[in-house]
C-alpha positions in Angstrom: -39.9 -61.5 -4.8 -39.3 -57.5 -3.7 -39.8 -57.8 -0.6 -36.7 -60.3 -0.4 -34.8 -57.7 -2.1 -35.6 -54.7 -0.1 -34.4 -57.0 2.9 -30.9 -57.9 1.8 -30.7 -54.4 0.3 -31.5 -53.7 3.9 -29.2 -56.1 5.5 -26.5 -54.7 3.2 -26.7 -50.9 4.1 -26.9 -52.0 7.7 -23.5 -54.1 8.1 -21.5 -51.1 5.4 -22.8 -48.6 8.4 -19.9 -49.2 10.8 -17.1 -49.1 8.5 -18.0 -46.4 6.8 -18.3 -44.6 10.4 -14.4 -46.0 11.2 -13.1 -44.8 7.8 -10.0 -42.0 8.7 -9.8 -38.9 7.7 -7.7 -37.2 5.4 -6.4 -34.1 4.2 -8.2 -32.6 1.3 -6.2 -29.8 0.6 -3.3 -26.8 1.5 -2.9 -23.5 1.2 -0.3 -23.6 -0.6 -1.7 -26.7 -2.9 1.2 -29.3 -3.5 3.3 -27.9 -6.7 2.2 -24.5 -6.5 4.1 -21.4 -6.9 2.9 -18.1 -4.6 4.6 -15.0 -4.6 7.2 -13.8 -1.5 5.5 -13.1 1.4 3.3 -16.0 2.4 2.6 -16.0 6.0 0.4 -18.6 6.5 0.4 -22.4 5.8 -3.2 -23.9 5.9 -4.6 -27.8 5.7 -8.0 -28.8 5.4 -9.2 -32.0 6.6 -12.0 -34.5 5.9 -13.0 -35.1 9.5 -12.0 -33.0 12.6 -8.2 -32.8 13.5 -6.0 -31.6 15.8 -2.5 -30.4 14.2 0.3 -31.7 16.0 3.7 -30.5 14.5 4.4 -28.5 11.1 7.7 -27.8 9.8 8.5 -25.3 7.1 12.4 -26.0 5.7 13.9 -24.4 2.2 15.3 -26.5 0.0 18.5 -25.3 0.9 18.1 -24.6 4.3 18.6 -27.1 7.5 16.5 -24.8 9.9 12.7 -24.6 9.7 11.1 -21.5 9.3 9.5 -20.0 12.4 5.9 -20.2 13.9 4.6 -17.1 14.7 1.9 -18.8 16.4 0.7 -22.1 18.4 -0.4 -25.4 17.0 -4.3 -25.3 17.3 -6.0 -27.2 20.5 -8.5 -28.2 19.5 -9.7 -30.6 16.5 -11.0 -28.7 13.8 -12.1 -29.7 9.8 -9.4 -27.0 9.2 -5.7 -25.7 10.6 -4.1 -22.7 9.1 -0.4 -21.6 11.2 1.0 -18.5 10.8 4.3 -18.4 9.4 7.8 -16.0 9.7 7.0 -14.0 6.1 8.7 -16.5 3.6 11.6 -15.1 1.4 12.0 -16.6 -2.6 12.8 -20.1 -2.6 11.6 -24.1 -2.7 9.7 -24.9 0.6 8.7 -28.4 2.3 5.7 -28.7 4.8 5.7 -31.8 6.7 3.2 -32.5 9.4 1.3 -34.6 11.9 -2.9 -34.2 13.1 -5.0 -36.8 15.3 -8.0 -37.0 15.1 -10.6 -37.6 17.5 -10.2 -41.3 17.6 -6.7 -41.3 18.1 -5.6 -42.3 15.0 -2.2 -40.4 13.6 -2.2 -39.3 10.1 1.6 -37.7 8.8 1.8 -35.8 5.2 3.6 -33.4 3.3 3.8 -31.4 -0.1 5.9 -29.0 -1.0 5.9 -25.6 -2.7 7.7 -22.2 -4.4 7.8 -19.0 -3.7 9.0 -16.4 -5.6 10.1 -12.8 -6.0 8.5 -9.5 -7.0 10.5 -10.2 -10.4 8.6 -14.1 -10.4 11.7 -15.5 -9.8 12.9 -19.1 -7.0 15.9 -18.4 -5.4 
């Protein structure tokens, strides 16, 4: 009976292993975090993923403006579990970030988050 249970458990584990291997990557966290309030002057946006990804698109937009904040560097060209992109120093206001990344298996992923930047007095304009 013990041998039968062990064999059944082994078979289940073998059958489930490929499913875990094909699970898609996901964004784990961002800096700044979604909903965060940060001080003026922020000049980097970071994304962390569960598996290596290549960030292919990043838009940072102030809520009351129709133009993207200029990126100060190129997007990463390699597959990494974290991507850090330099942006023009952010002034006070509400911001929305949207991004697109591709995993090593070709799966395309998109996401977005928002945060607020405050000036020295703690006010968002």
